[in-house]
CHARMM internal coordinates of N, CA and C (Angstrom, degrees):
IC EDIT
DIST 1 N 1 CA 1.4434
DIST 1 CA 1 C 1.5136
ANGL 1 N 1 CA 1 C 107.51
DIST 1 C 2 N 1.3078
ANGL 1 CA 1 C 2 N 117.25
DIHE 1 N 1 CA 1 C 2 N 136.44
DIST 2 N 2 CA 1.4530
ANGL 1 C 2 N 2 CA 119.83
DIHE 1 CA 1 C 2 N 2 CA -179.61
DIST 2 CA 2 C 1.5163
ANGL 2 N 2 CA 2 C 112.03
DIHE 1 C 2 N 2 CA 2 C -87.60
DIST 2 C 3 N 1.3097
ANGL 2 CA 2 C 3 N 117.95
DIHE 2 N 2 CA 2 C 3 N -2.14
DIST 3 N 3 CA 1.4582
ANGL 2 C 3 N 3 CA 121.49
DIHE 2 CA 2 C 3 N 3 CA 178.19
DIST 3 CA 3 C 1.5114
ANGL 3 N 3 CA 3 C 109.70
DIHE 2 C 3 N 3 CA 3 C -111.32
DIST 3 C 4 N 1.3322
ANGL 3 CA 3 C 4 N 116.75
DIHE 3 N 3 CA 3 C 4 N 143.81
DIST 4 N 4 CA 1.4552
ANGL 3 C 4 N 4 CA 118.63
DIHE 3 CA 3 C 4 N 4 CA 173.46
DIST 4 CA 4 C 1.5248
ANGL 4 N 4 CA 4 C 109.36
DIHE 3 C 4 N 4 CA 4 C -86.12
DIST 4 C 5 N 1.3242
ANGL 4 CA 4 C 5 N 116.95
DIHE 4 N 4 CA 4 C 5 N 176.06
DIST 5 N 5 CA 1.4608
ANGL 4 C 5 N 5 CA 121.03
DIHE 4 CA 4 C 5 N 5 CA -174.97
DIST 5 CA 5 C 1.5309
ANGL 5 N 5 CA 5 C 111.89
DIHE 4 C 5 N 5 CA 5 C -64.54
DIST 5 C 6 N 1.3203
ANGL 5 CA 5 C 6 N 118.59
DIHE 5 N 5 CA 5 C 6 N -21.61
DIST 6 N 6 CA 1.4574
ANGL 5 C 6 N 6 CA 120.85
DIHE 5 CA 5 C 6 N 6 CA 178.78
DIST 6 CA 6 C 1.5282
ANGL 6 N 6 CA 6 C 112.47
DIHE 5 C 6 N 6 CA 6 C -84.78
DIST 6 C 7 N 1.3170
ANGL 6 CA 6 C 7 N 117.26
DIHE 6 N 6 CA 6 C 7 N -7.33
DIST 7 N 7 CA 1.4556
ANGL 6 C 7 N 7 CA 120.99
DIHE 6 CA 6 C 7 N 7 CA 177.39
DIST 7 CA 7 C 1.5129
ANGL 7 N 7 CA 7 C 114.13
DIHE 6 C 7 N 7 CA 7 C 74.02
DIST 7 C 8 N 1.3283
ANGL 7 CA 7 C 8 N 118.29
DIHE 7 N 7 CA 7 C 8 N 27.77
DIST 8 N 8 CA 1.4613
ANGL 7 C 8 N 8 CA 120.77
DIHE 7 CA 7 C 8 N 8 CA -176.42
DIST 8 CA 8 C 1.5182
ANGL 8 N 8 CA 8 C 113.06
DIHE 7 C 8 N 8 CA 8 C -85.89
DIST 8 C 9 N 1.3070
ANGL 8 CA 8 C 9 N 118.94
DIHE 8 N 8 CA 8 C 9 N -17.65
DIST 9 N 9 CA 1.4630
ANGL 8 C 9 N 9 CA 120.65
DIHE 8 CA 8 C 9 N 9 CA -178.68
DIST 9 CA 9 C 1.5224
ANGL 9 N 9 CA 9 C 110.11
DIHE 8 C 9 N 9 CA 9 C -79.91
DIST 9 C 10 N 1.3251
ANGL 9 CA 9 C 10 N 115.94
DIHE 9 N 9 CA 9 C 10 N 168.46
DIST 10 N 10 CA 1.4499
ANGL 9 C 10 N 10 CA 120.71
DIHE 9 CA 9 C 10 N 10 CA -172.76
DIST 10 CA 10 C 1.5136
ANGL 10 N 10 CA 10 C 116.78
DIHE 9 C 10 N 10 CA 10 C -77.20
DIST 10 C 11 N 1.3187
ANGL 10 CA 10 C 11 N 119.09
DIHE 10 N 10 CA 10 C 11 N -31.66
DIST 11 N 11 CA 1.4659
ANGL 10 C 11 N 11 CA 121.25
DIHE 10 CA 10 C 11 N 11 CA -175.69
DIST 11 CA 11 C 1.5247
ANGL 11 N 11 CA 11 C 110.11
DIHE 10 C 11 N 11 CA 11 C -139.71
DIST 11 C 12 N 1.3118
ANGL 11 CA 11 C 12 N 115.30
DIHE 11 N 11 CA 11 C 12 N 150.07
DIST 12 N 12 CA 1.4565
ANGL 11 C 12 N 12 CA 122.37
DIHE 11 CA 11 C 12 N 12 CA 169.13
DIST 12 CA 12 C 1.5152
ANGL 12 N 12 CA 12 C 105.84
DIHE 11 C 12 N 12 CA 12 C -110.53
DIST 12 C 13 N 1.3254
ANGL 12 CA 12 C 13 N 116.46
DIHE 12 N 12 CA 12 C 13 N 120.77
DIST 13 N 13 CA 1.4553
ANGL 12 C 13 N 13 CA 121.64
DIHE 12 CA 12 C 13 N 13 CA -179.28
DIST 13 CA 13 C 1.5192
ANGL 13 N 13 CA 13 C 107.99
DIHE 12 C 13 N 13 CA 13 C -127.12
DIST 13 C 14 N 1.3225
ANGL 13 CA 13 C 14 N 116.32
DIHE 13 N 13 CA 13 C 14 N 126.96
DIST 14 N 14 CA 1.4560
ANGL 13 C 14 N 14 CA 121.42
DIHE 13 CA 13 C 14 N 14 CA -178.12
DIST 14 CA 14 C 1.5098
ANGL 14 N 14 CA 14 C 109.35
DIHE 13 C 14 N 14 CA 14 C -151.96
DIST 14 C 15 N 1.3023
ANGL 14 CA 14 C 15 N 116.99
DIHE 14 N 14 CA 14 C 15 N 139.36
DIST 15 N 15 CA 1.4600
ANGL 14 C 15 N 15 CA 121.08
DIHE 14 CA 14 C 15 N 15 CA 172.56
DIST 15 CA 15 C 1.5209
ANGL 15 N 15 CA 15 C 106.83
DIHE 14 C 15 N 15 CA 15 C -102.49
DIST 15 C 16 N 1.3204
ANGL 15 CA 15 C 16 N 116.41
DIHE 15 N 15 CA 15 C 16 N 119.15
DIST 16 N 16 CA 1.4627
ANGL 15 C 16 N 16 CA 121.62
DIHE 15 CA 15 C 16 N 16 CA -177.50
DIST 16 CA 16 C 1.5188
ANGL 16 N 16 CA 16 C 108.66
DIHE 15 C 16 N 16 CA 16 C -124.56
DIST 16 C 17 N 1.3165
ANGL 16 CA 16 C 17 N 114.87
DIHE 16 N 16 CA 16 C 17 N 116.13
DIST 17 N 17 CA 1.4670
ANGL 16 C 17 N 17 CA 122.52
DIHE 16 CA 16 C 17 N 17 CA 178.18
DIST 17 CA 17 C 1.5237
ANGL 17 N 17 CA 17 C 111.95
DIHE 16 C 17 N 17 CA 17 C 53.01
DIST 17 C 18 N 1.3251
ANGL 17 CA 17 C 18 N 116.50
DIHE 17 N 17 CA 17 C 18 N 39.29
DIST 18 N 18 CA 1.4549
ANGL 17 C 18 N 18 CA 121.58
DIHE 17 CA 17 C 18 N 18 CA 176.39
DIST 18 CA 18 C 1.5220
ANGL 18 N 18 CA 18 C 114.10
DIHE 17 C 18 N 18 CA 18 C 109.79
DIST 18 C 19 N 1.3465
ANGL 18 CA 18 C 19 N 118.21
DIHE 18 N 18 CA 18 C 19 N -69.05
DIST 19 N 19 CA 1.4588
ANGL 18 C 19 N 19 CA 119.08
DIHE 18 CA 18 C 19 N 19 CA -176.96
DIST 19 CA 19 C 1.5312
ANGL 19 N 19 CA 19 C 113.42
DIHE 18 C 19 N 19 CA 19 C -67.78
DIST 19 C 20 N 1.3187
ANGL 19 CA 19 C 20 N 115.50
DIHE 19 N 19 CA 19 C 20 N 149.04
DIST 20 N 20 CA 1.4613
ANGL 19 C 20 N 20 CA 121.65
DIHE 19 CA 19 C 20 N 20 CA 176.95
DIST 20 CA 20 C 1.5159
ANGL 20 N 20 CA 20 C 109.23
DIHE 19 C 20 N 20 CA 20 C -87.80
DIST 20 C 21 N 1.3153
ANGL 20 CA 20 C 21 N 116.20
DIHE 20 N 20 CA 20 C 21 N 135.82
DIST 21 N 21 CA 1.4574
ANGL 20 C 21 N 21 CA 123.47
DIHE 20 CA 20 C 21 N 21 CA 178.43
DIST 21 CA 21 C 1.5141
ANGL 21 N 21 CA 21 C 106.79
DIHE 20 C 21 N 21 CA 21 C -114.39
DIST 21 C 22 N 1.3130
ANGL 21 CA 21 C 22 N 117.57
DIHE 21 N 21 CA 21 C 22 N 123.26
DIST 22 N 22 CA 1.4582
ANGL 21 C 22 N 22 CA 122.81
DIHE 21 CA 21 C 22 N 22 CA -172.90
DIST 22 CA 22 C 1.5270
ANGL 22 N 22 CA 22 C 108.56
DIHE 21 C 22 N 22 CA 22 C -142.48
DIST 22 C 23 N 1.3268
ANGL 22 CA 22 C 23 N 116.74
DIHE 22 N 22 CA 22 C 23 N 119.36
DIST 23 N 23 CA 1.4674
ANGL 22 C 23 N 23 CA 119.03
DIHE 22 CA 22 C 23 N 23 CA -179.86
DIST 23 CA 23 C 1.5197
ANGL 23 N 23 CA 23 C 110.38
DIHE 22 C 23 N 23 CA 23 C -159.91
DIST 23 C 24 N 1.3110
ANGL 23 CA 23 C 24 N 115.66
DIHE 23 N 23 CA 23 C 24 N 166.62
DIST 24 N 24 CA 1.4553
ANGL 23 C 24 N 24 CA 120.91
DIHE 23 CA 23 C 24 N 24 CA 171.85
DIST 24 CA 24 C 1.5254
ANGL 24 N 24 CA 24 C 108.06
DIHE 23 C 24 N 24 CA 24 C -71.98
DIST 24 C 25 N 1.3351
ANGL 24 CA 24 C 25 N 117.59
DIHE 24 N 24 CA 24 C 25 N 136.32
DIST 25 N 25 CA 1.4608
ANGL 24 C 25 N 25 CA 119.22
DIHE 24 CA 24 C 25 N 25 CA 179.60
DIST 25 CA 25 C 1.5279
ANGL 25 N 25 CA 25 C 110.80
DIHE 24 C 25 N 25 CA 25 C -75.91
DIST 25 C 26 N 1.3139
ANGL 25 CA 25 C 26 N 115.51
DIHE 25 N 25 CA 25 C 26 N 154.88
DIST 26 N 26 CA 1.4592
ANGL 25 C 26 N 26 CA 120.32
DIHE 25 CA 25 C 26 N 26 CA 171.01
DIST 26 CA 26 C 1.5169
ANGL 26 N 26 CA 26 C 107.52
DIHE 25 C 26 N 26 CA 26 C -124.64
DIST 26 C 27 N 1.3135
ANGL 26 CA 26 C 27 N 117.09
DIHE 26 N 26 CA 26 C 27 N 157.63
DIST 27 N 27 CA 1.4561
ANGL 26 C 27 N 27 CA 120.42
DIHE 26 CA 26 C 27 N 27 CA -174.42
DIST 27 CA 27 C 1.5284
ANGL 27 N 27 CA 27 C 111.81
DIHE 26 C 27 N 27 CA 27 C -63.30
DIST 27 C 28 N 1.3183
ANGL 27 CA 27 C 28 N 119.26
DIHE 27 N 27 CA 27 C 28 N -31.49
DIST 28 N 28 CA 1.4624
ANGL 27 C 28 N 28 CA 120.45
DIHE 27 CA 27 C 28 N 28 CA 179.28
DIST 28 CA 28 C 1.5243
ANGL 28 N 28 CA 28 C 110.92
DIHE 27 C 28 N 28 CA 28 C -64.94
DIST 28 C 29 N 1.3229
ANGL 28 CA 28 C 29 N 117.48
DIHE 28 N 28 CA 28 C 29 N -40.91
DIST 29 N 29 CA 1.4607
ANGL 28 C 29 N 29 CA 120.47
DIHE 28 CA 28 C 29 N 29 CA 178.18
DIST 29 CA 29 C 1.5269
ANGL 29 N 29 CA 29 C 110.26
DIHE 28 C 29 N 29 CA 29 C -63.21
DIST 29 C 30 N 1.3119
ANGL 29 CA 29 C 30 N 117.04
DIHE 29 N 29 CA 29 C 30 N -40.68
DIST 30 N 30 CA 1.4623
ANGL 29 C 30 N 30 CA 120.66
DIHE 29 CA 29 C 30 N 30 CA 178.83
DIST 30 CA 30 C 1.5247
ANGL 30 N 30 CA 30 C 110.55
DIHE 29 C 30 N 30 CA 30 C -64.19
DIST 30 C 31 N 1.3201
ANGL 30 CA 30 C 31 N 117.52
DIHE 30 N 30 CA 30 C 31 N -40.63
DIST 31 N 31 CA 1.4687
ANGL 30 C 31 N 31 CA 120.83
DIHE 30 CA 30 C 31 N 31 CA 177.54
DIST 31 CA 31 C 1.5206
ANGL 31 N 31 CA 31 C 110.64
DIHE 30 C 31 N 31 CA 31 C -63.45
DIST 31 C 32 N 1.3261
ANGL 31 CA 31 C 32 N 117.26
DIHE 31 N 31 CA 31 C 32 N -44.02
DIST 32 N 32 CA 1.4659
ANGL 31 C 32 N 32 CA 121.27
DIHE 31 CA 31 C 32 N 32 CA 179.71
DIST 32 CA 32 C 1.5215
ANGL 32 N 32 CA 32 C 110.95
DIHE 31 C 32 N 32 CA 32 C -61.91
DIST 32 C 33 N 1.3277
ANGL 32 CA 32 C 33 N 116.96
DIHE 32 N 32 CA 32 C 33 N -43.95
DIST 33 N 33 CA 1.4528
ANGL 32 C 33 N 33 CA 120.64
DIHE 32 CA 32 C 33 N 33 CA 178.50
DIST 33 CA 33 C 1.5236
ANGL 33 N 33 CA 33 C 110.03
DIHE 32 C 33 N 33 CA 33 C -61.56
DIST 33 C 34 N 1.3026
ANGL 33 CA 33 C 34 N 117.51
DIHE 33 N 33 CA 33 C 34 N -41.58
DIST 34 N 34 CA 1.4656
ANGL 33 C 34 N 34 CA 121.53
DIHE 33 CA 33 C 34 N 34 CA 176.98
DIST 34 CA 34 C 1.5232
ANGL 34 N 34 CA 34 C 111.38
DIHE 33 C 34 N 34 CA 34 C -60.67
DIST 34 C 35 N 1.3206
ANGL 34 CA 34 C 35 N 116.73
DIHE 34 N 34 CA 34 C 35 N -43.44
DIST 35 N 35 CA 1.4690
ANGL 34 C 35 N 35 CA 120.49
DIHE 34 CA 34 C 35 N 35 CA 178.34
DIST 35 CA 35 C 1.5193
ANGL 35 N 35 CA 35 C 111.24
DIHE 34 C 35 N 35 CA 35 C -64.04
DIST 35 C 36 N 1.3421
ANGL 35 CA 35 C 36 N 116.59
DIHE 35 N 35 CA 35 C 36 N -44.20
DIST 36 N 36 CA 1.4626
ANGL 35 C 36 N 36 CA 120.11
DIHE 35 CA 35 C 36 N 36 CA 178.85
DIST 36 CA 36 C 1.5276
ANGL 36 N 36 CA 36 C 111.14
DIHE 35 C 36 N 36 CA 36 C -59.87
DIST 36 C 37 N 1.3184
ANGL 36 CA 36 C 37 N 116.62
DIHE 36 N 36 CA 36 C 37 N -44.46
DIST 37 N 37 CA 1.4647
ANGL 36 C 37 N 37 CA 120.22
DIHE 36 CA 36 C 37 N 37 CA 179.91
DIST 37 CA 37 C 1.5225
ANGL 37 N 37 CA 37 C 111.49
DIHE 36 C 37 N 37 CA 37 C -64.50
DIST 37 C 38 N 1.3182
ANGL 37 CA 37 C 38 N 117.01
DIHE 37 N 37 CA 37 C 38 N -39.71
DIST 38 N 38 CA 1.4697
ANGL 37 C 38 N 38 CA 121.26
DIHE 37 CA 37 C 38 N 38 CA 179.07
DIST 38 CA 38 C 1.5244
ANGL 38 N 38 CA 38 C 110.69
DIHE 37 C 38 N 38 CA 38 C -64.72
DIST 38 C 39 N 1.3222
ANGL 38 CA 38 C 39 N 117.27
DIHE 38 N 38 CA 38 C 39 N -46.50
DIST 39 N 39 CA 1.4625
ANGL 38 C 39 N 39 CA 120.94
DIHE 38 CA 38 C 39 N 39 CA -179.58
DIST 39 CA 39 C 1.5292
ANGL 39 N 39 CA 39 C 111.52
DIHE 38 C 39 N 39 CA 39 C -66.82
DIST 39 C 40 N 1.3132
ANGL 39 CA 39 C 40 N 116.46
DIHE 39 N 39 CA 39 C 40 N -38.69
DIST 40 N 40 CA 1.4652
ANGL 39 C 40 N 40 CA 121.18
DIHE 39 CA 39 C 40 N 40 CA 177.37
DIST 40 CA 40 C 1.5290
ANGL 40 N 40 CA 40 C 110.05
DIHE 39 C 40 N 40 CA 40 C -61.54
DIST 40 C 41 N 1.3180
ANGL 40 CA 40 C 41 N 116.76
DIHE 40 N 40 CA 40 C 41 N -45.57
DIST 41 N 41 CA 1.4647
ANGL 40 C 41 N 41 CA 121.45
DIHE 40 CA 40 C 41 N 41 CA -179.86
DIST 41 CA 41 C 1.5267
ANGL 41 N 41 CA 41 C 111.72
DIHE 40 C 41 N 41 CA 41 C -63.02
DIST 41 C 42 N 1.3265
ANGL 41 CA 41 C 42 N 117.20
DIHE 41 N 41 CA 41 C 42 N -28.85
DIST 42 N 42 CA 1.4623
ANGL 41 C 42 N 42 CA 121.24
DIHE 41 CA 41 C 42 N 42 CA -178.56
DIST 42 CA 42 C 1.5272
ANGL 42 N 42 CA 42 C 113.25
DIHE 41 C 42 N 42 CA 42 C -81.15
DIST 42 C 43 N 1.3427
ANGL 42 CA 42 C 43 N 117.58
DIHE 42 N 42 CA 42 C 43 N -10.31
DIST 43 N 43 CA 1.4594
ANGL 42 C 43 N 43 CA 120.54
DIHE 42 CA 42 C 43 N 43 CA -179.84
DIST 43 CA 43 C 1.5313
ANGL 43 N 43 CA 43 C 110.92
DIHE 42 C 43 N 43 CA 43 C -69.47
DIST 43 C 44 N 1.3186
ANGL 43 CA 43 C 44 N 115.29
DIHE 43 N 43 CA 43 C 44 N 154.18
DIST 44 N 44 CA 1.4599
ANGL 43 C 44 N 44 CA 119.55
DIHE 43 CA 43 C 44 N 44 CA 172.71
DIST 44 CA 44 C 1.5295
ANGL 44 N 44 CA 44 C 108.53
DIHE 43 C 44 N 44 CA 44 C -67.15
DIST 44 C 45 N 1.3097
ANGL 44 CA 44 C 45 N 116.11
DIHE 44 N 44 CA 44 C 45 N 162.29
DIST 45 N 45 CA 1.4596
ANGL 44 C 45 N 45 CA 120.05
DIHE 44 CA 44 C 45 N 45 CA -179.09
DIST 45 CA 45 C 1.5275
ANGL 45 N 45 CA 45 C 111.31
DIHE 44 C 45 N 45 CA 45 C -60.41
DIST 45 C 46 N 1.3276
ANGL 45 CA 45 C 46 N 117.96
DIHE 45 N 45 CA 45 C 46 N -39.62
DIST 46 N 46 CA 1.4652
ANGL 45 C 46 N 46 CA 120.10
DIHE 45 CA 45 C 46 N 46 CA -179.67
DIST 46 CA 46 C 1.5242
ANGL 46 N 46 CA 46 C 111.57
DIHE 45 C 46 N 46 CA 46 C -66.79
DIST 46 C 47 N 1.3211
ANGL 46 CA 46 C 47 N 117.15
DIHE 46 N 46 CA 46 C 47 N -37.09
DIST 47 N 47 CA 1.4749
ANGL 46 C 47 N 47 CA 120.02
DIHE 46 CA 46 C 47 N 47 CA 177.10
DIST 47 CA 47 C 1.5215
ANGL 47 N 47 CA 47 C 110.76
DIHE 46 C 47 N 47 CA 47 C -68.24
DIST 47 C 48 N 1.3410
ANGL 47 CA 47 C 48 N 117.25
DIHE 47 N 47 CA 47 C 48 N -41.67
DIST 48 N 48 CA 1.4690
ANGL 47 C 48 N 48 CA 120.02
DIHE 47 CA 47 C 48 N 48 CA 177.39
DIST 48 CA 48 C 1.5269
ANGL 48 N 48 CA 48 C 110.30
DIHE 47 C 48 N 48 CA 48 C -61.91
DIST 48 C 49 N 1.3334
ANGL 48 CA 48 C 49 N 116.83
DIHE 48 N 48 CA 48 C 49 N -39.17
DIST 49 N 49 CA 1.4683
ANGL 48 C 49 N 49 CA 120.00
DIHE 48 CA 48 C 49 N 49 CA 178.10
DIST 49 CA 49 C 1.5218
ANGL 49 N 49 CA 49 C 110.88
DIHE 48 C 49 N 49 CA 49 C -61.18
DIST 49 C 50 N 1.3265
ANGL 49 CA 49 C 50 N 117.84
DIHE 49 N 49 CA 49 C 50 N -40.18
DIST 50 N 50 CA 1.4628
ANGL 49 C 50 N 50 CA 121.51
DIHE 49 CA 49 C 50 N 50 CA 179.21
DIST 50 CA 50 C 1.5305
ANGL 50 N 50 CA 50 C 110.42
DIHE 49 C 50 N 50 CA 50 C -66.77
DIST 50 C 51 N 1.3245
ANGL 50 CA 50 C 51 N 116.80
DIHE 50 N 50 CA 50 C 51 N -43.28
DIST 51 N 51 CA 1.4695
ANGL 50 C 51 N 51 CA 121.21
DIHE 50 CA 50 C 51 N 51 CA 178.15
DIST 51 CA 51 C 1.5247
ANGL 51 N 51 CA 51 C 109.81
DIHE 50 C 51 N 51 CA 51 C -63.76
DIST 51 C 52 N 1.3234
ANGL 51 CA 51 C 52 N 116.29
DIHE 51 N 51 CA 51 C 52 N -44.40
DIST 52 N 52 CA 1.4755
ANGL 51 C 52 N 52 CA 120.65
DIHE 51 CA 51 C 52 N 52 CA 179.24
DIST 52 CA 52 C 1.5231
ANGL 52 N 52 CA 52 C 110.99
DIHE 51 C 52 N 52 CA 52 C -58.55
DIST 52 C 53 N 1.3287
ANGL 52 CA 52 C 53 N 116.62
DIHE 52 N 52 CA 52 C 53 N -40.95
DIST 53 N 53 CA 1.4630
ANGL 52 C 53 N 53 CA 120.51
DIHE 52 CA 52 C 53 N 53 CA 179.52
DIST 53 CA 53 C 1.5278
ANGL 53 N 53 CA 53 C 111.08
DIHE 52 C 53 N 53 CA 53 C -64.52
DIST 53 C 54 N 1.3251
ANGL 53 CA 53 C 54 N 116.92
DIHE 53 N 53 CA 53 C 54 N -38.95
DIST 54 N 54 CA 1.4661
ANGL 53 C 54 N 54 CA 120.78
DIHE 53 CA 53 C 54 N 54 CA 178.80
DIST 54 CA 54 C 1.5256
ANGL 54 N 54 CA 54 C 112.18
DIHE 53 C 54 N 54 CA 54 C -67.99
DIST 54 C 55 N 1.3142
ANGL 54 CA 54 C 55 N 116.41
DIHE 54 N 54 CA 54 C 55 N -37.24
DIST 55 N 55 CA 1.4640
ANGL 54 C 55 N 55 CA 120.99
DIHE 54 CA 54 C 55 N 55 CA -175.58
DIST 55 CA 55 C 1.5291
ANGL 55 N 55 CA 55 C 113.79
DIHE 54 C 55 N 55 CA 55 C -88.15
DIST 55 C 56 N 1.3365
ANGL 55 CA 55 C 56 N 117.38
DIHE 55 N 55 CA 55 C 56 N -14.27
DIST 56 N 56 CA 1.4605
ANGL 55 C 56 N 56 CA 121.07
DIHE 55 CA 55 C 56 N 56 CA -175.63
DIST 56 CA 56 C 1.5280
ANGL 56 N 56 CA 56 C 111.36
DIHE 55 C 56 N 56 CA 56 C -54.27
DIST 56 C 57 N 1.3202
ANGL 56 CA 56 C 57 N 115.00
DIHE 56 N 56 CA 56 C 57 N 128.62
DIST 57 N 57 CA 1.4537
ANGL 56 C 57 N 57 CA 120.87
DIHE 56 CA 56 C 57 N 57 CA 176.80
DIST 57 CA 57 C 1.5183
ANGL 57 N 57 CA 57 C 114.49
DIHE 56 C 57 N 57 CA 57 C 84.89
DIST 57 C 58 N 1.3354
ANGL 57 CA 57 C 58 N 118.43
DIHE 57 N 57 CA 57 C 58 N -4.37
DIST 58 N 58 CA 1.4543
ANGL 57 C 58 N 58 CA 120.58
DIHE 57 CA 57 C 58 N 58 CA -179.38
DIST 58 CA 58 C 1.5172
ANGL 58 N 58 CA 58 C 113.33
DIHE 57 C 58 N 58 CA 58 C -88.77
DIST 58 C 59 N 1.3445
ANGL 58 CA 58 C 59 N 116.34
DIHE 58 N 58 CA 58 C 59 N -19.93
DIST 59 N 59 CA 1.4487
ANGL 58 C 59 N 59 CA 120.51
DIHE 58 CA 58 C 59 N 59 CA -173.63
DIST 59 CA 59 C 1.5168
ANGL 59 N 59 CA 59 C 111.48
DIHE 58 C 59 N 59 CA 59 C 92.68
DIST 59 C 60 N 1.3202
ANGL 59 CA 59 C 60 N 117.25
DIHE 59 N 59 CA 59 C 60 N -20.39
DIST 60 N 60 CA 1.4727
ANGL 59 C 60 N 60 CA 121.10
DIHE 59 CA 59 C 60 N 60 CA 179.62
DIST 60 CA 60 C 1.5182
ANGL 60 N 60 CA 60 C 111.09
DIHE 59 C 60 N 60 CA 60 C -70.48
DIST 60 C 61 N 1.3264
ANGL 60 CA 60 C 61 N 116.85
DIHE 60 N 60 CA 60 C 61 N -26.37
DIST 61 N 61 CA 1.4509
ANGL 60 C 61 N 61 CA 120.47
DIHE 60 CA 60 C 61 N 61 CA -178.72
DIST 61 CA 61 C 1.5237
ANGL 61 N 61 CA 61 C 111.89
DIHE 60 C 61 N 61 CA 61 C -60.71
DIST 61 C 62 N 1.3114
ANGL 61 CA 61 C 62 N 117.43
DIHE 61 N 61 CA 61 C 62 N -28.80
DIST 62 N 62 CA 1.4676
ANGL 61 C 62 N 62 CA 120.24
DIHE 61 CA 61 C 62 N 62 CA -179.26
DIST 62 CA 62 C 1.5294
ANGL 62 N 62 CA 62 C 111.63
DIHE 61 C 62 N 62 CA 62 C -71.99
DIST 62 C 63 N 1.3075
ANGL 62 CA 62 C 63 N 118.00
DIHE 62 N 62 CA 62 C 63 N -19.38
DIST 63 N 63 CA 1.4577
ANGL 62 C 63 N 63 CA 120.66
DIHE 62 CA 62 C 63 N 63 CA 177.91
DIST 63 CA 63 C 1.5152
ANGL 63 N 63 CA 63 C 112.06
DIHE 62 C 63 N 63 CA 63 C -70.38
DIST 63 C 64 N 1.3215
ANGL 63 CA 63 C 64 N 116.86
DIHE 63 N 63 CA 63 C 64 N -25.33
DIST 64 N 64 CA 1.4576
ANGL 63 C 64 N 64 CA 120.81
DIHE 63 CA 63 C 64 N 64 CA -176.67
DIST 64 CA 64 C 1.5102
ANGL 64 N 64 CA 64 C 112.80
DIHE 63 C 64 N 64 CA 64 C -92.86
DIST 64 C 65 N 1.3171
ANGL 64 CA 64 C 65 N 117.60
DIHE 64 N 64 CA 64 C 65 N -4.44
DIST 65 N 65 CA 1.4691
ANGL 64 C 65 N 65 CA 121.46
DIHE 64 CA 64 C 65 N 65 CA -178.51
DIST 65 CA 65 C 1.5079
ANGL 65 N 65 CA 65 C 111.60
DIHE 64 C 65 N 65 CA 65 C -73.40
END
COOR INIT
IC SEED 1 N 1 CA 1 C
IC BUILD
């Protein structure tokens, strides 16, 4: 991703399940990504493993790294 979680960079570029997604970031998206990462980190290892299995190969898994 070319944007950090605070949304200060110029573009957000991500390939998700094939198509490329490219847009200017907004602060709400950065806040949501921060919340998702925080909640993901708080999951138990078994729950994270289940989420990882669901997201594997979609490109979304890289958002939580």
